[in-house]
N, C-alpha and C positions, 0 to 999 in steps of 0.2 A: 512184602506187600505193605506192611506198616510203615516201613522206611519211605516207600514211594509216596504214600498218602501224606506223610509229614512234609516231604519235599514239595508236593503240590500245594499244600496249605501255605507253606512259607512263600512260595512263588506268588500265589494269589494275594497274600498279605502285602508283599512288596509292591505288586502292581497297584493295589488299592491305595497304598500310602503315596506312591508316586503320582497316581492319577488325581488325588485330591490335594496333596500338599504343595506340589510344584506350582500349579497356577496361582494358588493363594499366596504363596511366598513371592512369586513374581509380581503380583499386584501390590503387595506390601512394600517390596523393595524399591520400586520406581518412585522417584529417581534416585539411583545409587551412585551417580557420578555427575560431573558437570554437564550442562546442556549448552549446545551451541546454536545460536540463532544467526543464520546467514542473511545479510542484507545485500541485495543485488545492486546497491547504489553506493557511492562514496560516503564517507563519514560526514555528518552534518546535515544530511537530508532527512526528510520526515520519517521514512521507514527506520532509519538508523536511530533517530531521536526516540521514537516510540519503543523500539526494542530495548534501548538503554533505560527507558523509564520502567518497563515491565521487569527487566532483569533483576534489579535489587529486591523487588517485591516478591518475585518467585523464590529468590534465595532466602528471604526472611521466612517464607512459608515452609520451604522444603529443606533448607540447610545445604543446598548444592549451588555452586557458583554457576551463573549464567553468563556466557561469553558471547559477544557480538562479533561476527566475522564478516567484514565488508568484502564483497566480491563483485566490484563494478565491472561494466563492460558488456559488449555484445547485446545491447538493448535488453538488459536483465537476463539474457539467456545463460551467461556464464554462471552466475550465482544460482539460478533456478535449476540448471542441469546438475550442479554440484550437490544440491539438496536431494534431487531425485535419485542420484547414484549412492547416496548415503544409506547405511543400514536402517531399516524401518523399525527402529526400537524406541523412538521418542526422544533421542538425544541430539537429533539434528532437525531444526525447524527452519522455515523460510519466512522472513518478514516481507510482506508484499503490499501493493496497493492495486487499484483498479487496472493499472497498466498490464497486469498479469493476463487479463483477458483481451487486451488490445493488440499486443505484439503478435500473437499467432495469426491475426487476421491480416497482418502486413508482411510477414516473412515466415518461411518454414522454420519450425522449432524442433529440436531433437526430443521433444516430449509433448504429450497431450495435456493442455491446460486443465482438463477435468479429470481424465482417467488416471493420470500419473501422480495425482496429489490427493491427500486426505485433508479436507477442510477442518481446521481445529477451532478457530475463533476469530471473530471480528474484534477490532480494538477501538477504532474511532472512525468518524466520518467528518467530512468538511466540504466546503465549496472552495472555489478558487477566487482570487482577487486579482484583477488586471492592474498591474503597476507599471509606471513609466519613469524614465529618468527625468529629473526636474527640468532639463533643458528642452524636452519635447514640448512644442507650443500647443498643447491641448490640455484643458483643465477638466473636461468631462468626456463621456463616451461619444456624444454626438460630434464633438470637436475632433476626437480621434478618428472617427469614421470619415469626417469631412477631409481631414488631413491625408488619410489613406487614399481617398478618391482623387485628391488633388495631386498626390505623388505616388501613383501606382507602382508597387514593387520596391519603393525606396524605404518605407518603414519596415523594420524587422522585429522579430520577437524571438527570444531565447526559449529553450525548453530543457527539461531534465533529461532529454534523450529522444531520439526518434522512436515513435510508437508509445510514448508515455501519454498520460492524460493531458499534460501541459502542452504537448505537441498537438493532440487532437483538439484541444480548446482553440488554438490559434487557427487551425484549418476550418473548424466549425464556425468561428467568428467570420472568417473570410467568406464562407458560404452564405451565412445569414445576412451579413452587412453588405454583400456585393462588392467587396474590396479585394485587393491582393497585397498581402504583407508577406515578407520573406522569412522563412523558418531558419533559425540557427540552432542546431542541436548541440547539447553538452552532455557530459557524462554524469550529470546529477544537478539537482536544483541549486545547491550552494554555489557551484561554479557559474551557473547561468546568472544568478543574482549578482555575483561579483562584477561581471561584465556589464550588467544593466546599471549598477551603481557607478561603474567607472565611465559610463557614457558610450561604451563600444557597441551596446545593443540598446534599442529603443524601449522595448516592452517585454513583459513576462507575465504569464498567467500563473500566479504563485499560490501554493498552499499558505494560508495565513500564518501558520506556525513559524515559517522561516522568514516571512516578509515583515512581520509586525515590528521587530526592533528597528528595522531600517525605515519603516514608515514613520515611527515615532521620532526618529532622529532627522527626518525630512530628507533622507538620502533617496527615498523613493516616493512617488506621488501615487496614491491609490485612485483608481478611476471608477471601477464597478465590480460588483460581486456576481458570481454565476449561480446563485441559489434562488429559491423562491421567497426568501426573507433575508433581511440584512444580517451580517455577521455581528454577533453580540460584542465582540472585541473591537469592531470597527463600525459603530452605529452611524457614523457620519457618511459612510460610503453606500450609495444606492445600489440596488440590484440592477442587472442589465435591463430587466423588464421595466423598472421604474425610470431608467435612463432612456427608454424608447426603443430597445432592441428586444422584441418578443421572441421567446423560444430559446434564448441563449442560457440554458440551464445545464450545468454539469456539476455533479457531486463526486467526491472521491471517498472510497472506503479503504481502510487499512486492516490487515489481518495476518494471521499466522497459518501456515500450511505445514504438513508433514508428508513424508513419502507415503504413497498409496497403501502399502501393505502394513502400515503401523497398526498394531493391535487396537481394537476399538476401546477397550478399557483405558488404555493410555491416552488416546485422543479425548475421551470423555473427561478424564481426570484433568488434563491440561485445560480443556475448554471451561470446565467448572471453576478452576482456580483463577483463570483470567477473568471470567465473569465476576467473580468475587472481588478481585482487585479493582476492576472498573467501577464497582458499586460503592467503593469507599469515597467519602466526601473529598478527601485530599486530592485523589487522582482526578475526580470529576472537575474540581475547581482548576486544577493545573491544565487540563485539556481546554476547558471553556475559556480560560484567560488567554489561550493561544489560538483562539478562533476555531476550535474543534469541539465535538461533542462525543461522549462515550457511545460506543455502538456495541451493544451486547446481543449475542445470538448463540444458538446451539450449533454444533457442528453440522447438523442436517439443514438448518436454516441458512447457514453460510454456504453450504454446497449448492443449495437452490439459487442463491444470489449469484454465485459464480456462473452457473449455467445461463441464467436469464440475462446477465450483463454481457456475457460472451455473444449472445445473439443480438443484443441491442447495439453494442459498439461495432460489431461486424457490419451491421446495417449502415451505421453512420459513416464508417470508413469507405464503404462502397458508394454511398450517395454522394459524399464529398470528394470521391476519387483521391483519397489520401494515399500518398506514396511514402515508402520508407526510405529515408536518406541515410546512407552508411557513413 
């Protein structure tokens, strides 16, 4: 009888130890190995740049290497699906922008943009700047509109891919300005910009971070910004509203997602560390100098934003009758 009681007490002790120690150890250990951030765009785009900006800072904080894995193609579906299928352990993240909630309104996706992802943190927000090749005979937005009306279907604009915010911007512009410009999709913003600078494409609605160096070198001419205030890094460029096109306002947010089943303590730890990094003066100055602003939010606030923007952009896609071009 005594022997049985001792065995029972030992078993209870082991259970208590396991029940308390294992979760605590798990929380202390993360991260215990390198973290991979998937960018569903080619290298050189904004999501790639922001992921590579955060990576070294996370490494400084946690002592683990952060690797950026570019998985372009399929209108961001290839990279997004790869992240969804990864183990939900906090070691595989996805660097996204607002296009995450636009693509599903244009084409069936093998994942749900809300249910299959855990919102981790927003990183930055920005508006777009319409840029044209210097050979385009238009110096301001009204001249662009007049040219598009004079030559319907002849002016074209590049985008970072069908279903991206840069694609949506061009179709929204067509709708509001009453013009018809031709969409030329690419597999990332860097490729689109190369062809605009080369004169093969007339226009591009660009994130400032990738267009600024080429605006400064006069290889691109800025026309108008899509926000409610001028871009601090481009104070000479008017907003679309200032240039006479009311309602043409589109802002982009960038953030990180994890697989849906990722433990909440890991999501919270990641979110808190990213918020801390974005609060440092150096990072803030780096973002502002490139036409962006830090965007700090909790995982719950980011989740709410994703749901609200999914509804907003779905409405725009339907109103403008935007079609996905493969």
